[in-house]
BAFI-3210 file (N, C-alpha, C; in Angstrom, 3 decimals, decimal comma, padded with zeros to 6 digits):
// residues 98
n [1|2|3|4|5|6|7|8|9|10|11|12|13|14|15|16|17|18|19|20|21|22|23|24|25|26|27|28|29|30|31|32|33|34|35|36|37|38|39|40|41|42|43|44|45|46|47|48|49|50|51|52|53|54|55|56|57|58|59|60|61|62|63|64|65|66|67|68|69|70|71|72|73|74|75|76|77|78|79|80|81|82|83|84|85|86|87|88|89|90|91|92|93|94|95|96|97|98]
n.u [-062,093|-061,698|-059,941|-058,834|-058,804|-056,939|-054,701|-054,210|-053,626|-051,258|-049,511|-047,069|-045,351|-045,470|-044,257|-041,666|-041,003|-040,879|-039,023|-036,634|-036,444|-036,418|-034,112|-032,323|-032,582|-031,892|-033,713|-034,636|-035,660|-038,078|-039,780|-042,142|-043,988|-043,746|-044,925|-047,713|-048,366|-048,409|-050,168|-052,605|-052,564|-052,952|-055,326|-057,139|-056,860|-057,878|-060,172|-060,636|-058,392|-056,506|-057,105|-056,738|-053,950|-053,211|-054,166|-052,537|-050,150|-048,364|-047,805|-045,682|-043,831|-045,782|-046,075|-043,451|-043,152|-044,892|-043,595|-041,089|-041,783|-043,053|-040,905|-039,023|-040,177|-040,404|-042,725|-044,377|-046,274|-044,851|-042,122|-041,750|-042,265|-040,524|-038,082|-037,604|-037,397|-035,202|-033,144|-033,015|-031,850|-028,890|-025,648|-023,976|-021,353|-020,697|-020,941|-019,356|-015,803|-015,368]
n.v [132,716|132,421|130,175|131,335|134,218|134,092|133,176|135,459|137,344|136,339|136,088|137,444|136,239|133,673|134,055|134,727|132,225|130,566|131,600|131,352|128,524|127,523|128,861|127,412|124,829|125,272|126,074|128,537|129,639|128,644|129,933|131,396|129,583|127,625|128,875|129,245|126,608|126,006|127,703|126,632|124,109|125,025|126,487|124,228|122,979|121,813|123,876|124,304|123,282|124,943|127,556|127,144|126,888|129,258|131,047|130,345|131,182|129,858|129,735|130,127|127,841|125,936|126,628|126,035|123,423|122,227|123,208|121,856|119,138|119,036|119,555|117,647|115,055|112,363|111,454|113,749|116,053|118,442|117,909|116,149|117,616|119,876|118,754|117,046|119,055|120,543|118,466|118,091|120,214|121,389|122,177|124,623|124,354|121,844|120,966|122,602|123,957|125,837]
n.w [-113,284|-116,783|-118,919|-121,118|-120,391|-118,232|-119,611|-121,370|-119,341|-118,339|-120,622|-121,322|-119,335|-120,259|-122,735|-121,760|-120,553|-122,733|-124,300|-122,867|-122,577|-125,269|-126,106|-124,539|-125,634|-128,194|-130,092|-131,019|-133,334|-133,386|-131,580|-131,696|-132,867|-130,857|-128,682|-129,595|-129,697|-126,912|-126,077|-127,080|-125,624|-122,926|-123,254|-123,597|-121,131|-117,916|-116,421|-113,588|-112,447|-113,630|-112,541|-109,977|-110,009|-111,014|-108,995|-106,722|-107,748|-109,441|-112,081|-113,608|-113,129|-114,005|-116,852|-117,618|-117,021|-118,841|-121,194|-120,997|-120,890|-123,516|-125,306|-124,656|-124,756|-126,702|-127,753|-128,036|-129,979|-130,587|-130,138|-132,208|-134,494|-134,247|-133,990|-135,987|-138,061|-137,340|-137,442|-140,211|-141,176|-142,949|-143,010|-145,040|-145,218|-145,205|-147,745|-149,199|-149,308|-146,832]
ca.u [-061,420|-061,604|-058,611|-058,364|-058,483|-055,609|-053,676|-054,161|-053,060|-049,956|-048,962|-045,686|-044,769|-045,314|-043,261|-040,317|-040,526|-040,628|-037,723|-035,630|-036,292|-036,069|-032,564|-031,501|-032,583|-031,476|-034,769|-035,037|-036,385|-039,466|-040,296|-043,712|-044,777|-043,936|-045,926|-048,901|-048,688|-048,573|-051,470|-053,566|-052,563|-053,403|-056,877|-057,730|-056,601|-059,025|-060,327|-060,610|-057,064|-055,625|-057,633|-055,986|-052,512|-053,170|-054,362|-051,389|-049,131|-047,440|-048,040|-044,243|-043,699|-046,846|-045,763|-042,158|-043,303|-045,468|-042,642|-039,998|-042,409|-043,349|-039,693|-038,282|-040,934|-040,382|-044,160|-045,168|-046,247|-043,968|-040,920|-041,693|-042,392|-039,318|-036,807|-037,378|-036,917|-033,754|-032,396|-033,048|-030,825|-027,615|-024,804|-023,407|-019,862|-020,549|-020,796|-018,144|-014,790|-015,428]
ca.v [133,082|131,356|129,822|132,583|135,265|133,695|133,156|136,801|137,962|135,833|135,812|137,788|135,227|132,491|134,387|134,374|130,991|129,934|132,136|130,769|127,092|127,609|129,133|126,352|123,793|125,672|126,097|129,980|130,113|128,237|130,301|131,798|128,279|126,690|129,630|128,903|125,165|125,955|128,294|125,531|123,124|125,716|126,608|122,962|122,314|121,695|125,330|124,385|123,204|126,161|128,689|126,894|127,083|130,874|131,684|130,000|131,851|128,702|129,615|129,995|126,400|125,265|126,862|125,555|121,970|121,943|123,174|120,858|117,967|118,955|119,711|116,460|113,907|111,894|111,216|114,967|116,535|119,503|117,429|115,444|118,732|120,809|118,083|116,755|120,121|120,781|117,355|118,151|121,215|120,947|123,270|124,779|124,039|120,208|120,698|123,391|124,218|127,347]
ca.w [-114,509|-117,931|-119,427|-121,934|-119,588|-117,383|-120,722|-121,757|-118,334|-118,099|-121,735|-121,129|-118,744|-121,199|-123,657|-121,152|-120,379|-124,006|-124,908|-122,072|-122,795|-126,629|-126,221|-123,982|-126,556|-129,589|-131,023|-131,006|-134,589|-133,350|-130,371|-131,914|-132,925|-129,643|-127,815|-130,050|-129,289|-125,520|-125,836|-127,409|-124,431|-121,900|-123,499|-123,389|-119,891|-116,986|-115,808|-112,171|-112,056|-113,914|-111,771|-108,713|-110,237|-111,189|-107,612|-106,041|-108,312|-109,954|-113,507|-114,130|-113,028|-114,849|-118,215|-117,832|-116,969|-120,200|-122,307|-120,837|-121,596|-125,035|-125,959|-124,488|-124,897|-128,178|-128,073|-128,113|-131,313|-130,787|-130,412|-133,540|-135,328|-134,393|-133,936|-137,437|-138,837|-136,881|-137,926|-141,685|-141,659|-143,349|-143,130|-146,329|-145,088|-145,449|-149,146|-149,892|-148,538|-146,364]
c.u [-061,696|-060,094|-058,033|-057,958|-057,104|-054,478|-053,289|-053,357|-051,652|-049,142|-047,463|-044,926|-044,451|-044,332|-041,774|-039,834|-040,156|-039,203|-036,586|-035,294|-035,924|-034,550|-031,859|-031,493|-032,180|-032,524|-035,428|-035,952|-037,915|-040,307|-041,900|-044,492|-044,794|-044,880|-047,304|-049,196|-049,074|-049,846|-052,631|-053,657|-053,330|-054,995|-057,682|-057,623|-057,834|-059,068|-060,104|-059,067|-056,175|-055,942|-056,734|-054,455|-052,179|-053,327|-053,153|-050,023|-047,982|-047,440|-046,642|-043,816|-044,469|-046,364|-044,388|-042,330|-043,882|-044,496|-041,462|-040,556|-042,589|-041,933|-038,793|-038,932|-040,942|-041,848|-044,856|-045,189|-045,123|-042,628|-040,626|-041,592|-041,059|-037,993|-036,591|-036,828|-035,434|-032,812|-032,155|-032,104|-029,599|-026,735|-024,152|-021,933|-019,658|-020,403|-019,697|-016,916|-014,772|-014,441]
c.v [132,104|131,231|130,938|133,801|135,075|133,643|134,540|137,640|137,553|135,672|136,196|136,828|133,982|132,786|134,220|133,177|130,234|130,399|131,474|129,354|127,028|127,866|128,002|125,134|123,942|125,833|127,508|130,230|129,546|128,994|130,750|130,599|127,638|127,494|129,345|127,423|125,125|126,585|127,357|124,605|123,883|126,121|125,357|122,384|122,541|123,159|125,297|124,193|124,339|127,322|128,495|127,312|128,704|131,514|131,477|130,563|130,951|128,736|129,565|128,559|125,524|125,308|126,022|124,105|121,517|121,914|122,146|119,359|117,790|118,923|118,360|115,107|113,469|111,694|112,510|115,448|117,576|118,956|116,841|116,538|119,416|119,958|117,581|117,875|120,453|119,680|117,576|119,267|120,841|122,160|123,335|124,220|122,524|120,008|121,650|123,662|125,687|127,460]
c.w [-115,640|-118,234|-120,278|-121,213|-118,684|-118,436|-121,068|-120,648|-118,092|-119,399|-121,866|-120,456|-119,363|-122,101|-123,112|-120,923|-121,616|-124,500|-124,223|-122,555|-124,232|-126,879|-125,603|-124,934|-127,974|-130,478|-130,955|-132,111|-134,388|-132,300|-130,591|-132,259|-131,653|-128,675|-128,314|-129,736|-127,812|-125,223|-126,066|-126,251|-123,337|-122,019|-123,199|-121,882|-118,872|-116,347|-114,437|-111,907|-112,395|-113,099|-110,473|-108,814|-110,418|-109,760|-106,722|-106,662|-108,802|-111,419|-114,119|-114,216|-113,882|-116,355|-118,359|-117,847|-118,412|-121,194|-122,271|-121,395|-122,989|-125,725|-125,693|-124,751|-126,377|-128,695|-128,456|-129,558|-131,573|-130,885|-131,568|-134,566|-135,589|-134,384|-135,191|-138,300|-138,466|-137,485|-139,539|-142,133|-141,878|-143,554|-144,491|-146,315|-145,243|-146,892|-149,804|-148,871|-148,116|-145,272]
res [m|t|n|n|e|i|l|e|e|s|y|s|l|l|q|q|c|v|n|y|q|a|r|k|y|g|w|l|k|y|t|n|d|i|i|q|d|i|c|l|i|v|l|q|y|d|n|e|k|l|n|k|t|y|q|e|k|h|l|n|a|f|y|t|g|i|l|v|r|q|l|n|s|r|n|s|p|a|y|k|k|y|k|k|d|n|d|r|q|v|s|i|s|e|f|y|d|i]
***
């Protein structure tokens, strides 16, 4: 199977993994963006290795591993993109007595 076929077949699993991890890290508003980033990573991944992972039914662990590394690694583009945006948010209550 091609990487695209595997991704199409397991897209709902990827969504579940991203939703869980995004909730855990407090990045729910970025869910769709994170899914797209992970899709790009999977599409560029070595086809032989991905097929082996798929046949052994380890895609859940594979997706979760990618996610955790992307969300935790200070060198990953995803961390830089979403962490910066999260850090820039300011609560209205900081400016007004609410």
